[in-house]
N, C-alpha and C positions, 0 to 999 in steps of 0.2 A: 304759160305753162301750168300743165294740172296739179291741182293743190294736193301736198305729200307733207309729212314731219319736215323734210329739209329742202322746200322752194324757199323763192328771196325774191319780190319784186323792189326796184332799186330808192333810195333816196340818195341826198345828197352828199357827194365825200370828196376827197383831195385824189385818191385812188381812182379806178375806173370800177364804177360799182356794179358789176354786172350783175344778171337775173340767173339760176342755179336750180335746176331739178336733179336730183341725186338718185339712181335709178339699180334694182336689186337688193338682195338680201346677204347673201353670205362673200359674194364676190361683185361687188359694186365699181361702179363709173358714176361721174360725174358730167352731167351734160350743162355746160354754159350758154347761155345765150348774149349776142354781143350786138350794139348796135352798130351803125359805121364810122369809122375812126377806135373806136375800144379795141382794146387788147386782152390777153389772157396771157398768163407765164407759164409753163409746165416743164418738169422735170426730162430731159429727154429720153425718147422710149416713151414715153407714158398715155400718148397719144392713140384713140380708138376709132375715131373719125372725124371728118368736119366739111363743112359746107365747100362748094367750089370757091367762093367770093372771101373765101380766109384766107390771107396769105399767111406763109410760115418761114422765120428766120431764125437763123441760131446766133447766138452772142455769147460772149464770155460772162460770168457769172449770172448777175440775178436781173442784168439790164433795168436797175432802176436806177434812182438821178445818188441815191446815197451811197454807190460805191465809188463815185468817183469819175472823174470824168481824163480822157486822154487812156494813153496804152497801160500805165503802170495801176492805173486807179480800176482798169477792166481788169490786170492781172492779180491784183489783190484783192478782187472781191469772188475772181473764181476760185484763187486758191483759199479762199474762205469756205465757200463750197466742198473743195474737195478734203480740206482735213475732217469735215462732218461726212463724209460718206456718200456725195453726189456726185455729179459729175463735173466737169469744168466750165459746160454749158446749159445753159437753159434756152428751152424755145420758145419764140414771141408768136402768138398770134392775133392777127388782126385781121378786121373786119373791114376790106377795103369797097365793099358794094354797097348795094341799097337794102333799105328795109331791117329784117332780123337776119343774124346769122347763126348757128351753132358749132360747136366741136366739143368734142367728148373726150375726157381722161380716164383711166382704168386705175387702179389700187394693182399691184403687182402680188399681192399676197391675201388668201380667206382674210376677212375683216369689214372696216367698217371706216368709211372716206367721212371725216366730222367737217363741218362746217364753222369757222370761228371768225366772225367781225372782229378785224382788230384794235378797232376801236371803244368795243364792248368791252377792253377786257385792257383797257389803259394802254393801249399803244403794243403792246411787245407778250411773246409768248414763248416759254421756252421747253421744247420738244426733243423727244427722239431725235438721236440720228434717222438719217432714212426716213424721217415725218413726213418731210415737205413732198407732195405732188404737184400741184399746179395752185395758181394764186390769180385774181386782177391784178394788172399794171399797178405797179406805182408800190409794192412790200418787195421790202430786204430780206436778204436770207443772209445771215450773219453767225459767227460762234459765239457760244456761252459757255465760260472755262468757269469749272467746278476747284473755286481755291481751297477747298477742304481735301485735304491728303485724302483722310479714310476715307471720304465722300466718292473722292475720283477713282481710290482703289475699289471699293466695293459696293459702291453707287447701282453697278448694272450698265451705266453709261458710258462710265469713264470718265476722264476730265474732261473733254470736249461734248457738248451738245449743238442743236440748233435754235439760233433765236431770229425769231420772224418779227420783224416791225413796221410798223406803218396805220393806215385806219383801213384799209380795205380790206375785202374775203382774204382767209387762207384756207385750203383743203389740206388736210393732214391726213396720213391712212396710220390706220391702228388695229392691232392682230385682234383679230375673235370679238366679242362682246365689248362693247365700250360702255363705259359706267363716267357719269360727271359728278361729281361731289364738290361741293361750297365749303369752307372749313372759316369758320369764326376764326377774330382775332384768337391766339393761343390755342386755339384749337390743333389736336395732333390725330395723324392717320397713319398706322403703319401699315405698310405693302412689301409685299416680294420685291425686291430691286429690280426684275426683267419687268413687271406691268405699270411700270410708271410711264405712260405715255408720254402726260405732256402737262405742263401748271403755269400759272398766272407768274410776273413776276415777283410779287407780294408774297409768297408763299417760300419758307427755309427750308431747304430740302439738307436734309443729313442722313447718317445711319445709323442705328442702334442695335445692340446685339441680340440674337435671334434666344432669348432665353438663357438658359444653365448651358454645361458646358453638355451635360447628357443630351439636350435638347439641340444645342447645334452638331451634335456630329451625328446623334439617328432620326433626327423630327425629319429630316429630308427638305425640307427649307431653308437649308444654306445658313450659313455664319452671321449674317446681319438682313436687318430690314430696314427698308427704306422708311427713312423717319419724315414729312411734311407738314408741318407746322401753318397754320394761319397767320391770316387774311389772305384771301383768294380760294381759284378753282383749281383742281385735279381732275386731272382726265387719269381713266387706269381701262387700262387692255389686258381681258383673260387670256390672252395667246400670244405673249410675243414671241415676234418670228424667231429669235436666238432658239428657244426651246420647242418650239415647228422644227427646225434645221434638224434640232439635235436630234429629236423623235425621227423623223425621215432615216436620218444616217445610220441609227441605231440599228432601224429596220432594213435597210438597203446594206449591209454586211452581212454576205452569207456563210460566211466561216465564222464569225466572231460572237464570241458571248452566250448570249441563251439560243439567239437566232441559228447557232452551227447546233447544240443539241437538240433542239427541235426539228433540224433536216437531218438529222442522223437518225433520230425516232423515226420518222417521216417514212424514209429511203430504208431504216429496216423492216419497217410495215410493209413497206410496198414490194422488197425484195422476200419476204414471210410469206406474203400473200401470193406472188406471182409462184413460187414454189410450192403451195399448197395446191393450188391451181392446177400445175404441169404433173403433181404425186396423185391428183385426185381426192385428195383430202377432203374433207367438211368444210 
């Protein structure tokens, strides 16, 4: 595959160590290269295209050995995915032919697909709900509970986040531009609650008040900031999907708020212009 900042060649691992390349800018997709017998696991509906030698099957949960055997184990794994905002099912793509074969998956929102090798982050990554896009077979997708009440209520992600475990590659989708920061022990970072995309398990995630009462009410930044304390890594997204969806909803309401006023003024201007034309005014 061509060299780029997000390309990878394999080494030994317990999970399938796939080769990949991420393409595009604002609307990215990841192209994964599989050897015979290797598999990739993806969120339902994420596939863009695949080679004919790659077979597709749908499974309960994440298809990993960690979700347990038997129907109840698979049902429990699928239930964990459901409460994190994902589908009950994942799709497994397995190369059943010879030579190399490729399959591609796309993010559903404008932003970045970030590849993370789990054994480089002590085998565990905590991320926002709906962050998982695809992974090498063998990665487990579970639940991370926020045990602090204030953090769960005001942390932006609620009480439940996604927990990705294993030693293989995972590909997570984040909105807008993504910045990765490494925090030293005791070092703190204050982030808008919706902009926390992911962090490693050593990070302490809490909330702090956003300044004075005046700042909280009129500052436009909300009542609380997310406070992340090291050691560990943090991934920050510039455009949370909730923020994008809110702006789109506001713009899509033709008769509400500011849009109504703009529509009314535009309508009156158009009527006045037509009237001027009909009356012969300059």
